[in-house]
Backbone of each chain as ProteinMPNN parsed JSONL, in Angstrom:
{"seq_chain_A": "MNPGNFHVVVGIDLVQISQVATSLHQLGDAYVNRIFTPGEIAYCSANPIVAPSRYAARFAAKEATLKALHLEDQGVDLRTIEVKQMPGGWTEIVLHGPAKDLAEAAGWSSCSVSLSHEGDYATAVVAATAARK", "coords_chain_A": {"N_chain_A": [[8.43, -3.116, -33.276], [10.89, -0.888, -31.799], [13.482, -2.071, -30.197], [15.136, 0.179, -29.023], [13.447, 2.077, -28.41], [12.372, 1.735, -25.989], [12.267, 0.961, -22.616], [13.451, -1.287, -19.718], [11.631, -1.489, -16.832], [11.453, -1.756, -13.243], [9.896, -3.596, -10.184], [9.869, -4.084, -6.875], [9.076, -5.451, -3.814], [8.624, -6.336, -0.057], [6.892, -8.107, 2.27], [5.953, -8.604, 5.466], [4.517, -11.237, 6.635], [3.29, -12.017, 8.966], [2.45, -9.733, 10.16], [0.433, -8.681, 8.237], [-1.033, -10.595, 8.917], [-1.886, -10.276, 11.494], [-3.305, -7.323, 10.885], [-5.413, -8.382, 9.702], [-6.512, -9.815, 11.247], [-6.599, -7.416, 13.202], [-8.076, -5.424, 11.991], [-9.749, -6.751, 10.185], [-12.612, -6.617, 7.931], [-12.63, -4.204, 7.08], [-9.658, -3.513, 6.441], [-9.303, -5.521, 4.752], [-11.238, -5.071, 2.595], [-10.294, -2.303, 1.551], [-7.885, -3.053, 0.68], [-7.802, -4.861, -1.599], [-8.982, -6.547, -4.251], [-12.39, -7.763, -5.25], [-12.073, -10.303, -6.129], [-9.706, -11.289, -5.614], [-9.665, -11.13, -2.993], [-11.763, -13.521, -2.858], [-9.857, -15.616, -3.777], [-7.662, -15.376, -2.06], [-9.154, -15.841, 0.508], [-10.086, -18.117, 0.416], [-8.631, -20.409, 1.575], [-8.093, -20.398, 4.918], [-5.865, -21.047, 6.261], [-3.533, -20.222, 4.746], [-4.126, -17.728, 4.101], [-2.707, -15.255, 4.915], [-0.286, -15.313, 3.699], [-1.22, -15.455, 1.11], [-2.026, -12.816, 0.768], [-0.068, -11.284, 1.549], [1.661, -11.602, -0.174], [-0.006, -10.271, -2.471], [0.015, -7.895, -1.444], [2.145, -7.178, -1.698], [2.821, -7.293, -4.204], [1.113, -4.93, -5.095], [2.566, -3.01, -4.067], [4.769, -3.258, -5.569], [4.526, -2.842, -8.16], [3.315, 0.159, -7.908], [6.12, 1.09, -7.08], [7.328, 0.927, -9.859], [6.02, 2.196, -11.548], [6.406, 4.487, -10.45], [4.812, 5.616, -8.657], [4.331, 6.159, -6.176], [3.811, 8.398, -5.093], [1.461, 9.163, -6.278], [-1.322, 8.869, -5.298], [-2.759, 6.735, -5.556], [-5.575, 3.962, -5.467], [-4.938, 1.085, -4.083], [-6.831, -0.996, -5.115], [-6.854, -0.494, -7.797], [-4.877, -2.081, -8.718], [-4.598, -4.789, -9.949], [-4.193, -8.528, -8.729], [-4.169, -11.115, -10.889], [-5.094, -14.326, -10.522], [-4.121, -16.918, -12.763], [-5.205, -20.004, -14.751], [-3.683, -21.278, -15.555], [-1.875, -21.349, -12.834], [-0.177, -19.256, -12.675], [0.63, -15.654, -12.069], [-0.999, -12.36, -12.752], [-0.683, -9.233, -13.782], [-3.651, -7.104, -13.622], [-4.44, -3.983, -14.165], [-6.566, -1.118, -13.439], [-9.079, 1.85, -14.065], [-7.603, 4.666, -12.766], [-5.131, 3.908, -12.114], [-4.263, 2.279, -14.686], [-4.923, 4.26, -16.399], [-2.481, 5.943, -15.844], [-0.473, 4.016, -16.309], [-0.91, 3.57, -19.305], [-0.105, 5.967, -19.926], [2.422, 6.41, -19.199], [3.388, 4.486, -21.26], [3.567, 1.819, -20.384], [3.997, -1.454, -21.035], [3.845, -5.344, -21.359], [3.966, -6.021, -19.097], [4.82, -7.878, -16.13], [4.447, -10.431, -13.517], [6.082, -11.797, -10.479], [5.611, -13.693, -7.811], [6.381, -14.929, -4.554], [7.165, -16.511, -1.072], [8.619, -17.445, 1.851], [8.918, -18.344, 4.945], [8.3, -16.085, 7.645], [7.881, -14.277, 5.371], [6.764, -12.517, 2.576], [7.153, -11.697, -1.061], [7.408, -9.78, -4.181], [7.957, -9.1, -7.543], [7.771, -6.771, -9.926], [7.908, -6.539, -13.534], [8.35, -4.685, -16.504], [7.766, -3.268, -19.893], [8.367, -0.031, -20.958], [7.709, 2.759, -22.442], [10.493, 4.739, -23.742], [11.081, 8.282, -22.562]], "CA_chain_A": [[8.622, -2.566, -31.601], [12.181, -0.965, -31.892], [14.138, -1.788, -28.406], [15.775, 1.296, -28.637], [12.392, 3.359, -27.792], [11.632, 1.079, -24.666], [13.524, 0.461, -21.18], [12.481, -2.468, -18.254], [11.339, -1.108, -15.036], [11.22, -3.25, -12.215], [9.873, -2.584, -9.153], [10.233, -5.08, -5.771], [8.522, -5.542, -2.31], [8.885, -7.431, 0.628], [5.933, -7.921, 3.184], [6.03, -9.163, 6.689], [3.198, -12.227, 6.69], [2.957, -11.932, 10.65], [1.887, -8.12, 10.046], [-0.808, -9.266, 7.599], [-2.012, -11.71, 9.819], [-2.281, -9.213, 12.74], [-3.655, -6.482, 10.322], [-6.694, -9.037, 9.046], [-6.975, -10.101, 13.101], [-7.271, -6.514, 14.174], [-9.09, -4.561, 11.31], [-10.725, -7.178, 9.524], [-13.065, -6.553, 6.855], [-11.975, -2.738, 6.616], [-8.478, -4.098, 5.976], [-9.563, -6.18, 3.456], [-11.875, -4.166, 1.467], [-9.801, -1.451, 1.316], [-6.773, -2.944, -0.362], [-7.774, -6.104, -2.325], [-10.319, -6.399, -5.11], [-13.254, -9.026, -4.642], [-11.463, -11.619, -7.142], [-8.357, -11.51, -4.835], [-10.421, -11.802, -1.538], [-11.968, -15.18, -3.117], [-8.787, -16.446, -3.559], [-7.023, -15.346, -0.106], [-9.818, -16.155, 1.719], [-10.485, -19.908, 0.382], [-7.962, -21.468, 2.279], [-7.853, -19.731, 5.553], [-4.615, -21.497, 6.508], [-2.62, -19.518, 3.99], [-4.452, -16.375, 3.891], [-2.168, -14.115, 5.374], [0.671, -15.007, 3.017], [-1.188, -14.862, -0.03], [-2.63, -11.431, 0.737], [1.114, -10.43, 2.079], [1.884, -11.673, -1.694], [-0.546, -9.417, -3.39], [0.065, -6.544, -1.501], [3.808, -6.701, -2.307], [2.576, -6.997, -5.574], [0.755, -3.735, -5.547], [3.504, -1.915, -4.208], [5.889, -3.247, -6.238], [3.828, -2.26, -9.363], [3.882, 1.522, -7.715], [7.127, 1.477, -7.162], [8.052, 0.035, -10.877], [5.647, 2.96, -12.34], [6.978, 5.463, -9.929], [3.364, 6.296, -8.538], [4.124, 6.192, -4.646], [3.297, 9.819, -4.264], [0.066, 9.877, -7.055], [-2.864, 8.861, -4.931], [-3.635, 5.628, -6.395], [-6.011, 2.98, -4.462], [-4.493, 0.242, -4.686], [-7.641, -2.181, -5.545], [-7.109, -0.293, -8.973], [-3.932, -2.76, -9.066], [-5.14, -6.197, -8.909], [-3.095, -9.669, -9.292], [-5.243, -12.309, -11.261], [-4.655, -15.728, -10.47], [-4.497, -17.208, -13.681], [-5.892, -20.734, -14.411], [-2.272, -22.028, -15.692], [-1.364, -21.337, -11.801], [0.914, -18.201, -12.508], [-0.473, -14.642, -11.38], [-0.978, -11.503, -13.908], [-0.87, -7.929, -13.023], [-4.448, -6.077, -14.45], [-4.978, -2.483, -13.936], [-7.924, -0.59, -13.688], [-9.147, 3.146, -13.543], [-6.286, 5.589, -12.913], [-3.791, 2.933, -12.571], [-4.372, 1.667, -15.816], [-4.194, 5.18, -17.161], [-1.244, 6.397, -15.752], [0.306, 3.289, -16.839], [-0.771, 3.889, -20.31], [0.176, 7.437, -20.207], [4.132, 6.009, -19.297], [4.019, 3.877, -22.13], [3.839, 0.548, -19.986], [3.337, -2.701, -21.965], [4.169, -6.406, -21.487], [3.765, -6.012, -17.763], [5.026, -9.462, -15.551], [4.346, -10.398, -11.984], [6.503, -12.84, -9.647], [5.31, -13.723, -6.361], [7.239, -15.768, -3.49], [7.055, -16.599, 0.08], [9.056, -18.375, 2.46], [9.091, -18.438, 6.382], [7.256, -15.268, 7.45], [8.178, -12.866, 4.068], [6.371, -12.739, 1.017], [7.781, -10.788, -1.779], [6.769, -9.776, -5.147], [8.42, -8.388, -8.619], [7.038, -6.385, -10.999], [8.841, -5.935, -14.215], [7.609, -4.434, -17.518], [8.619, -2.555, -20.51], [8.021, 1.355, -20.768], [8.359, 3.974, -23.717], [11.558, 5.366, -23.223], [11.032, 9.813, -22.836]], "C_chain_A": [[10.364, -2.195, -31.9], [12.737, -0.608, -30.406], [14.645, -0.537, -28.262], [14.806, 2.538, -28.067], [11.883, 2.824, -26.45], [12.994, 0.668, -23.531], [12.338, -0.314, -20.293], [12.22, -1.177, -17.272], [10.872, -2.014, -14.432], [10.756, -2.366, -10.734], [9.583, -4.16, -7.936], [9.528, -4.83, -4.36], [8.571, -6.335, -1.754], [7.92, -6.88, 1.845], [6.136, -8.673, 4.338], [4.775, -10.195, 6.831], [2.317, -11.975, 8.257], [2.278, -10.489, 10.859], [0.34, -8.017, 9.112], [-1.407, -9.866, 8.22], [-2.536, -10.985, 11.027], [-3.569, -7.858, 11.999], [-5.568, -7.229, 9.772], [-7.029, -9.492, 10.407], [-7.581, -8.696, 13.352], [-8.258, -5.492, 13.239], [-10.082, -5.627, 10.53], [-10.921, -6.96, 7.961], [-12.43, -5.139, 6.162], [-10.477, -2.656, 5.788], [-8.292, -4.56, 4.365], [-10.144, -5.372, 2.085], [-11.482, -3.071, 0.92], [-8.47, -1.302, 0.245], [-6.831, -3.723, -1.611], [-9.598, -6.118, -3.306], [-11.282, -7.805, -4.844], [-12.769, -10.452, -5.338], [-9.866, -12.035, -5.96], [-8.856, -11.943, -3.436], [-10.863, -12.984, -1.876], [-10.881, -15.726, -2.817], [-8.265, -16.347, -2.382], [-7.936, -16.181, 0.477], [-10.589, -17.62, 1.821], [-9.856, -20.778, 1.003], [-8.006, -20.497, 3.789], [-6.335, -19.788, 6.06], [-3.457, -20.537, 6.114], [-3.332, -18.129, 3.556], [-3.693, -15.431, 3.728], [-1.145, -14.168, 4.156], [0.247, -15.062, 1.658], [-1.731, -13.443, -0.135], [-0.98, -10.671, 1.193], [1.728, -10.458, 0.517], [1.411, -10.634, -2.548], [-0.192, -8.008, -3.11], [1.597, -6.232, -1.642], [3.672, -6.48, -3.533], [2.535, -5.843, -6.004], [1.822, -2.74, -5.531], [4.884, -2.253, -4.95], [5.851, -2.641, -7.591], [3.81, -0.312, -9.348], [4.926, 1.957, -7.758], [7.751, 1.675, -8.516], [7.539, 1.605, -11.84], [5.97, 4.291, -11.784], [5.596, 6.36, -9.393], [3.295, 6.268, -7.093], [3.598, 7.302, -4.141], [1.906, 10.208, -5.332], [-1.238, 9.614, -6.74], [-3.419, 7.543, -5.788], [-3.817, 4.422, -5.477], [-5.764, 1.644, -5.316], [-5.418, -1.354, -4.641], [-7.682, -2.021, -7.293], [-5.542, -1.064, -9.625], [-4.169, -4.037, -8.47], [-4.432, -7.305, -9.605], [-4.132, -10.858, -9.383], [-4.501, -13.331, -10.976], [-4.968, -16.174, -11.951], [-4.925, -18.927, -14.085], [-4.397, -22.059, -14.758], [-1.677, -21.813, -13.972], [-0.404, -20.188, -11.626], [0.014, -16.569, -12.493], [-0.13, -13.466, -12.667], [-1.706, -10.022, -13.287], [-2.249, -7.213, -14.058], [-4.838, -4.665, -13.546], [-5.965, -1.999, -14.186], [-7.899, 0.919, -13.303], [-7.875, 3.765, -13.476], [-4.975, 5.239, -12.828], [-3.615, 2.465, -13.846], [-3.775, 2.966, -16.93], [-2.847, 5.925, -17.097], [-0.013, 5.309, -16.319], [0.384, 3.469, -18.248], [0.155, 5.246, -21.022], [1.942, 7.033, -19.916], [4.516, 5.368, -20.454], [3.94, 2.579, -21.679], [3.218, -0.313, -21.199], [4.074, -3.894, -21.418], [4.574, -6.389, -20.005], [3.811, -7.731, -17.14], [5.185, -9.39, -13.941], [5.289, -11.417, -11.603], [6.426, -12.911, -8.189], [5.788, -15.196, -5.465], [7.058, -15.716, -2.288], [7.979, -17.635, 0.93], [9.075, -17.614, 4.143], [7.976, -17.224, 6.86], [7.289, -13.929, 6.472], [7.528, -13.435, 3.074], [6.646, -11.687, 0.107], [7.342, -10.908, -3.102], [7.82, -8.712, -6.477], [7.786, -8.213, -9.689], [8.022, -6.038, -12.141], [7.688, -5.44, -15.565], [8.72, -3.075, -18.254], [7.905, -0.984, -20.665], [8.466, 1.917, -21.856], [9.416, 4.789, -22.836], [11.159, 6.933, -23.801], [12.107, 10.227, -23.457]], "O_chain_A": [[11.1, -3.134, -32.202], [12.63, 0.398, -29.705], [14.552, -0.117, -27.109], [15.163, 3.572, -27.503], [11.015, 3.451, -25.843], [14.15, 0.266, -23.662], [11.123, -0.173, -20.157], [12.774, -0.078, -17.242], [10.099, -2.9, -14.797], [11.013, -1.237, -10.316], [9.09, -5.189, -8.398], [9.598, -3.669, -3.957], [8.597, -7.412, -2.349], [7.972, -5.752, 2.334], [6.68, -9.731, 4.019], [3.83, -9.574, 7.316], [1.119, -11.816, 8.493], [1.563, -10.303, 11.844], [-0.628, -7.322, 9.42], [-2.623, -9.702, 8.123], [-3.672, -11.215, 11.442], [-4.583, -7.573, 12.635], [-6.592, -6.574, 9.577], [-8.25, -9.476, 10.562], [-8.769, -8.583, 13.654], [-9.135, -4.835, 13.799], [-11.227, -5.24, 10.293], [-10.091, -7.022, 7.054], [-11.906, -5.03, 5.053], [-10.223, -1.957, 4.808], [-7.63, -4.233, 3.38], [-9.642, -5.167, 0.979], [-12.056, -2.66, -0.089], [-8.071, -0.406, -0.5], [-6.123, -3.439, -2.577], [-10.761, -5.821, -3.034], [-10.817, -8.785, -4.261], [-13.182, -11.549, -4.964], [-9.296, -13.115, -5.807], [-8.479, -12.966, -2.864], [-10.362, -13.841, -1.149], [-10.742, -16.316, -1.745], [-8.408, -17.288, -1.601], [-7.55, -17.246, 0.959], [-11.298, -18.12, 2.694], [-10.314, -21.917, 1.101], [-7.871, -19.359, 3.34], [-5.673, -18.767, 6.244], [-2.608, -20.125, 6.904], [-2.906, -17.552, 2.555], [-3.725, -14.715, 2.727], [-1.065, -13.117, 3.52], [1.112, -14.774, 0.832], [-1.848, -12.973, -1.266], [-0.888, -9.447, 1.1], [2.222, -9.436, 0.041], [2.19, -10.074, -3.319], [-0.077, -7.113, -3.947], [2.079, -5.1, -1.681], [4.292, -5.565, -4.076], [3.284, -5.38, -6.865], [2.089, -1.912, -6.402], [5.898, -1.559, -4.874], [6.799, -2.067, -8.125], [4.129, 0.406, -10.295], [5.122, 3.044, -8.301], [8.669, 2.493, -8.564], [8.319, 2.133, -12.633], [5.847, 5.258, -12.536], [5.401, 7.541, -9.679], [2.153, 6.355, -6.642], [3.031, 7.375, -3.05], [1.361, 11.309, -5.26], [-2.192, 9.907, -7.461], [-4.397, 7.528, -6.535], [-2.909, 3.87, -4.857], [-6.085, 1.248, -6.436], [-4.977, -2.452, -4.301], [-8.204, -2.843, -8.046], [-5.094, -0.75, -10.728], [-4.089, -4.433, -7.307], [-4.081, -7.218, -10.782], [-4.739, -11.415, -8.468], [-3.283, -13.297, -11.154], [-6.059, -15.822, -12.4], [-4.979, -19.291, -12.91], [-4.228, -23.208, -14.351], [-0.595, -22.402, -13.97], [0.181, -20.077, -10.549], [-1.143, -16.476, -12.904], [0.821, -13.631, -13.43], [-2.737, -9.797, -12.653], [-1.938, -6.811, -15.18], [-5.426, -4.55, -12.47], [-6.49, -2.345, -15.245], [-7.077, 1.369, -12.506], [-7.009, 3.311, -14.224], [-3.975, 5.84, -13.22], [-2.43, 2.204, -14.055], [-2.876, 2.951, -17.771], [-2.248, 6.405, -18.06], [1.109, 5.671, -16.674], [1.523, 3.555, -18.708], [0.765, 5.421, -22.077], [2.689, 7.601, -20.712], [5.677, 5.469, -20.852], [4.267, 1.822, -22.594], [2.332, -0.03, -22.006], [5.129, -3.537, -20.894], [5.7, -6.833, -19.784], [3.068, -8.624, -17.548], [5.83, -8.571, -13.287], [5.439, -12.18, -12.557], [7.136, -12.226, -7.453], [5.493, -16.337, -5.822], [6.636, -14.586, -2.041], [7.965, -18.785, 0.491], [9.247, -16.408, 4.319], [6.815, -17.375, 6.48], [6.832, -12.823, 6.759], [7.642, -14.606, 2.711], [6.33, -10.582, 0.548], [6.87, -12.001, -3.416], [8.31, -7.64, -6.122], [7.285, -9.097, -10.384], [8.957, -5.292, -11.848], [6.498, -5.754, -15.599], [9.647, -2.383, -17.835], [6.702, -0.959, -20.404], [9.584, 1.628, -22.284], [9.302, 5.293, -21.719], [10.939, 7.116, -24.998], [12.231, 11.416, -23.75]]}, "seq_chain_B": "MSEETVKKIRGILAEHGRLAKDIATLDDDADLYQAGMTSHASVNLMLALEGAFDIEFPDAMLRRSVFESVSAIRTAVESLTTGH", "coords_chain_B": {"N_chain_B": [[-7.764, 22.29, 19.09], [-5.599, 21.456, 17.53], [-3.639, 20.399, 19.446], [-4.772, 18.185, 20.713], [-5.409, 16.458, 18.479], [-2.967, 15.911, 17.587], [-2.208, 14.474, 19.937], [-3.425, 12.165, 19.607], [-3.026, 11.273, 17.332], [-0.703, 10.658, 17.749], [-0.899, 8.637, 19.065], [-1.808, 6.463, 17.686], [0.057, 5.706, 16.057], [1.691, 4.846, 17.733], [0.616, 2.685, 18.168], [0.179, 1.225, 15.297], [2.403, 2.076, 13.408], [4.334, 0.683, 13.593], [7.446, 1.89, 14.329], [10.619, 1.705, 14.169], [11.423, 3.235, 16.271], [10.646, 4.839, 19.475], [8.207, 6.571, 19.383], [7.829, 8.919, 20.963], [10.123, 9.817, 20.698], [10.361, 11.25, 18.591], [10.11, 14.293, 16.753], [7.264, 16.104, 15.363], [7.989, 16.767, 12.608], [9.348, 14.984, 11.972], [10.626, 11.952, 9.799], [8.74, 9.495, 9.404], [8.901, 7.508, 7.66], [11.617, 7.32, 7.377], [12.3, 6.538, 9.861], [11.113, 4.139, 10.345], [8.865, 3.436, 9.295], [6.925, 0.999, 7.212], [5.489, 0.551, 3.897], [3.34, -1.259, 4.396], [2.524, -0.9, 6.721], [1.751, 1.993, 6.707], [-0.613, 1.491, 5.6], [-2.303, 0.536, 7.447], [-1.917, 2.254, 9.361], [-3.318, 4.745, 8.293], [-5.824, 2.843, 8.047], [-6.533, 3.093, 10.674], [-6.42, 5.849, 11.343], [-8.697, 6.614, 10.136], [-10.711, 5.221, 11.276], [-10.592, 6.212, 14.023], [-10.784, 8.989, 13.731], [-13.618, 8.967, 12.116], [-13.175, 9.674, 9.446], [-12.574, 9.441, 5.94], [-9.97, 9.157, 4.004], [-9.725, 10.013, 0.637], [-9.0, 9.043, -2.672], [-7.265, 10.615, -3.584], [-5.401, 11.169, -1.291], [-3.894, 9.545, -0.834], [-1.443, 8.618, -0.694], [1.902, 9.002, -0.583], [3.424, 10.75, 0.873], [1.568, 12.0, 2.756], [1.59, 10.832, 4.603], [3.883, 11.081, 5.924], [4.872, 12.189, 8.168], [3.97, 13.502, 11.54], [3.287, 16.293, 11.654], [2.418, 15.994, 9.02], [0.233, 14.175, 8.762], [-0.997, 15.477, 10.658], [-2.13, 17.364, 9.052], [-3.797, 16.508, 6.998], [-5.46, 15.369, 8.627], [-7.207, 17.031, 9.782], [-7.715, 18.585, 7.601], [-9.587, 16.924, 6.652], [-11.559, 17.05, 8.683], [-12.7, 19.423, 8.689], [-15.41, 20.963, 9.13], [-16.988, 19.21, 10.028]], "CA_chain_B": [[-7.871, 21.056, 17.804], [-4.528, 20.354, 16.983], [-2.627, 19.688, 20.19], [-5.78, 16.987, 20.792], [-5.231, 16.008, 17.396], [-1.789, 15.436, 17.593], [-1.459, 13.545, 20.719], [-4.571, 11.299, 19.25], [-2.47, 10.986, 15.978], [0.818, 9.598, 18.311], [-1.265, 7.104, 19.56], [-2.283, 5.694, 16.567], [1.252, 5.746, 15.452], [2.314, 3.908, 18.708], [-0.111, 1.54, 18.079], [-0.466, 0.96, 14.316], [3.198, 2.653, 12.739], [5.551, -0.229, 13.523], [8.066, 2.253, 14.317], [11.544, 1.449, 14.81], [11.877, 4.236, 17.26], [9.833, 5.046, 20.383], [7.206, 7.958, 18.782], [8.003, 9.882, 21.528], [11.56, 10.738, 20.861], [10.117, 11.712, 17.228], [9.403, 15.542, 16.398], [6.095, 16.194, 14.552], [8.43, 17.08, 11.558], [10.213, 13.587, 11.765], [10.278, 11.349, 8.618], [8.576, 8.343, 9.944], [9.421, 6.231, 6.887], [13.3, 7.13, 7.727], [12.133, 5.987, 11.276], [11.311, 2.612, 9.968], [7.558, 2.65, 8.965], [6.839, 0.534, 6.213], [4.101, 0.451, 3.007], [2.279, -1.741, 5.01], [2.281, 0.01, 8.387], [1.255, 3.198, 6.887], [-1.935, 1.259, 5.242], [-2.739, -0.064, 8.473], [-2.119, 3.677, 10.136], [-4.454, 5.055, 7.298], [-7.214, 2.577, 8.29], [-6.566, 3.308, 12.089], [-6.689, 7.293, 11.454], [-10.039, 6.823, 9.443], [-11.861, 4.472, 12.411], [-10.293, 6.935, 15.199], [-11.502, 10.299, 13.22], [-14.639, 9.05, 11.186], [-12.769, 10.075, 8.461], [-12.231, 8.164, 4.997], [-9.203, 9.282, 3.059], [-9.796, 9.884, -0.33], [-7.771, 8.505, -3.709], [-6.239, 11.38, -3.596], [-4.71, 11.257, -0.594], [-3.632, 7.844, -0.727], [0.056, 9.174, -1.051], [3.308, 8.749, 0.823], [3.863, 12.326, 1.538], [0.475, 12.263, 3.467], [1.598, 9.921, 5.902], [5.486, 10.961, 6.199], [5.472, 12.795, 9.361], [2.927, 13.878, 12.343], [2.717, 17.369, 10.766], [1.317, 16.212, 7.642], [-0.836, 13.446, 9.047], [-2.136, 16.298, 11.349], [-2.836, 18.701, 8.177], [-4.398, 15.869, 6.101], [-6.839, 14.753, 9.441], [-7.592, 18.159, 9.798], [-9.003, 18.746, 6.252], [-10.733, 15.972, 6.535], [-12.628, 17.165, 9.887], [-13.128, 20.496, 8.92], [-16.872, 21.103, 8.715], [-17.709, 18.269, 10.898]], "C_chain_B": [[-6.654, 20.165, 17.983], [-3.656, 19.786, 18.038], [-3.366, 17.961, 20.541], [-5.305, 15.875, 19.926], [-3.849, 15.083, 17.003], [-1.422, 14.475, 18.612], [-2.493, 12.097, 20.309], [-3.58, 10.461, 17.989], [-1.067, 10.158, 16.71], [0.482, 8.502, 18.58], [-1.474, 6.39, 18.896], [-1.114, 5.307, 16.275], [2.152, 4.684, 16.18], [1.869, 2.635, 18.243], [-0.083, 0.671, 16.51], [1.003, 1.204, 12.984], [4.219, 1.733, 12.901], [7.22, 0.365, 13.43], [9.242, 1.155, 14.542], [12.101, 2.106, 16.101], [10.64, 4.854, 18.165], [9.362, 6.839, 19.443], [7.92, 9.075, 19.496], [9.02, 10.636, 21.562], [11.6, 11.149, 19.37], [9.663, 13.363, 17.108], [7.959, 15.342, 15.586], [6.806, 16.301, 12.923], [9.131, 15.5, 10.997], [9.792, 12.452, 10.35], [9.725, 10.331, 9.412], [8.72, 7.183, 8.968], [10.924, 6.172, 7.043], [13.128, 6.328, 9.075], [11.814, 4.834, 11.094], [9.677, 2.497, 9.405], [7.774, 2.193, 7.56], [5.613, 0.971, 4.99], [3.055, 0.385, 4.036], [1.642, -1.446, 6.22], [1.514, 0.973, 7.825], [-0.136, 2.934, 6.041], [-2.821, 0.993, 6.409], [-3.251, 1.459, 9.202], [-3.289, 4.44, 9.164], [-5.787, 4.49, 8.219], [-7.289, 2.964, 9.761], [-7.121, 4.551, 12.172], [-8.081, 7.189, 11.239], [-11.256, 6.167, 10.506], [-11.84, 5.81, 13.429], [-10.826, 8.64, 14.744], [-12.812, 10.431, 12.473], [-14.354, 9.586, 10.473], [-12.702, 8.947, 7.046], [-11.127, 9.313, 4.045], [-9.599, 8.9, 1.511], [-8.677, 9.377, -1.522], [-6.461, 9.324, -3.215], [-5.024, 11.79, -2.687], [-4.111, 10.088, -0.27], [-1.99, 7.825, -1.228], [1.276, 9.171, -0.102], [3.328, 9.525, 1.32], [2.267, 12.565, 2.468], [0.656, 12.206, 4.732], [3.179, 10.244, 6.644], [5.849, 11.499, 7.468], [3.759, 12.934, 10.259], [2.163, 15.06, 12.013], [1.783, 16.989, 9.78], [0.119, 15.428, 8.01], [-1.934, 14.502, 9.773], [-2.539, 16.848, 10.326], [-4.03, 17.931, 7.379], [-5.662, 15.581, 6.994], [-7.669, 16.02, 9.424], [-8.424, 18.972, 8.608], [-9.716, 18.309, 6.201], [-11.941, 15.969, 7.452], [-13.039, 18.243, 9.976], [-14.597, 20.473, 8.464], [-17.821, 20.104, 9.346], [-18.822, 18.593, 12.007]], "O_chain_B": [[-6.502, 18.991, 18.32], [-2.95, 18.817, 17.758], [-2.749, 16.898, 20.603], [-4.923, 14.762, 20.287], [-3.727, 14.022, 16.391], [-0.5, 13.688, 18.4], [-2.175, 11.016, 20.805], [-3.509, 9.239, 17.856], [-0.54, 9.176, 16.188], [1.159, 7.48, 18.472], [-1.381, 5.256, 19.365], [-1.177, 4.082, 16.172], [2.988, 3.931, 15.681], [2.597, 1.68, 17.972], [-0.325, -0.534, 16.564], [0.871, 0.713, 11.863], [5.204, 2.021, 12.221], [8.104, -0.226, 12.81], [9.026, 0.019, 14.964], [12.996, 1.65, 16.812], [9.686, 5.343, 17.56], [10.041, 7.804, 19.091], [8.499, 9.99, 18.911], [9.123, 11.726, 22.123], [12.693, 11.388, 18.857], [8.523, 13.509, 17.549], [7.706, 14.192, 15.225], [6.088, 15.887, 12.012], [9.313, 15.116, 9.842], [8.612, 12.273, 10.046], [10.414, 10.222, 10.427], [8.671, 6.02, 9.367], [11.502, 5.099, 6.87], [13.939, 5.426, 9.284], [12.387, 4.152, 11.943], [9.306, 1.366, 9.09], [8.562, 2.746, 6.793], [4.806, 1.823, 5.363], [2.267, 1.226, 4.468], [0.501, -1.699, 6.605], [0.396, 1.017, 8.338], [-0.814, 3.92, 5.752], [-4.027, 1.226, 6.325], [-4.397, 1.793, 9.506], [-4.331, 4.615, 9.794], [-6.556, 5.194, 8.874], [-8.458, 3.203, 10.063], [-8.132, 4.702, 12.857], [-8.792, 7.66, 12.127], [-12.43, 6.535, 10.525], [-12.888, 6.418, 13.647], [-11.234, 9.376, 15.643], [-13.249, 11.537, 12.154], [-15.175, 10.491, 10.318], [-12.784, 7.731, 7.222], [-11.651, 10.255, 3.45], [-9.768, 7.732, 1.16], [-7.491, 9.351, -1.194], [-5.352, 9.041, -2.761], [-4.03, 12.44, -3.01], [-3.899, 9.864, 0.922], [-1.522, 7.041, -2.054], [1.271, 9.38, 1.111], [3.256, 9.362, 2.538], [2.111, 13.749, 2.766], [0.276, 12.908, 5.669], [3.545, 9.733, 7.703], [6.99, 11.342, 7.904], [2.683, 12.581, 9.777], [0.935, 15.138, 11.999], [0.651, 17.45, 9.634], [-0.982, 15.857, 7.666], [-3.159, 14.508, 9.644], [-3.75, 17.002, 10.48], [-5.076, 18.524, 7.112], [-6.772, 15.52, 6.465], [-8.833, 15.958, 9.028], [-9.408, 19.707, 8.686], [-10.761, 18.808, 5.783], [-12.97, 15.308, 7.306], [-13.705, 18.546, 10.965], [-14.882, 19.931, 7.396], [-19.049, 20.099, 9.262], [-19.331, 17.679, 12.655]]}, "name": "protein", "num_of_chains": 2, "seq": "MNPGNFHVVVGIDLVQISQVATSLHQLGDAYVNRIFTPGEIAYCSANPIVAPSRYAARFAAKEATLKALHLEDQGVDLRTIEVKQMPGGWTEIVLHGPAKDLAEAAGWSSCSVSLSHEGDYATAVVAATAARKMSEETVKKIRGILAEHGRLAKDIATLDDDADLYQAGMTSHASVNLMLALEGAFDIEFPDAMLRRSVFESVSAIRTAVESLTTGH"}
């Protein structure tokens, strides 16, 4: 790989955990099923105490991915951006369908995500290399 | 239909938009993101609109610009309710 042909793209998002908790309470399954994949739902809902913070961090990761890819106005189903919990404890972004196609078209590779939460806020940073155009 | 739709949209925005300003002080073309609506709030807004108008936003309409103002939301809702 010639480093001159690639550049680093970054996206970040911050989500208020209490707002996610309110959405879970008010909108329930309609909220969860429209935003998250079955795998994400299984992981987040496994522990009801921390479910809002887990969902909030994953929502932030999806939005951070949209920002990194410049896809905020492209009409992307958030479920096509999946945050996968790896056995070692870290997380990875897995793209499906249209999100994957758009990322490939942008020359995306080596995508990384980092999640964190403290108090009432959860945040995510997504970084990837993309082909320079 | 339009006036009734706008009134309903404004009510939903007041409940789910998490705006930093009173929706009553914003005109129909005001930028809701500039008024404090977050991306998370816009998803809640979308779900509330779907429930209130018995519609479903297709993927192609899951765009920031679709929810950026009362006028833009009205246009989207009316395009999805036409023929009902």
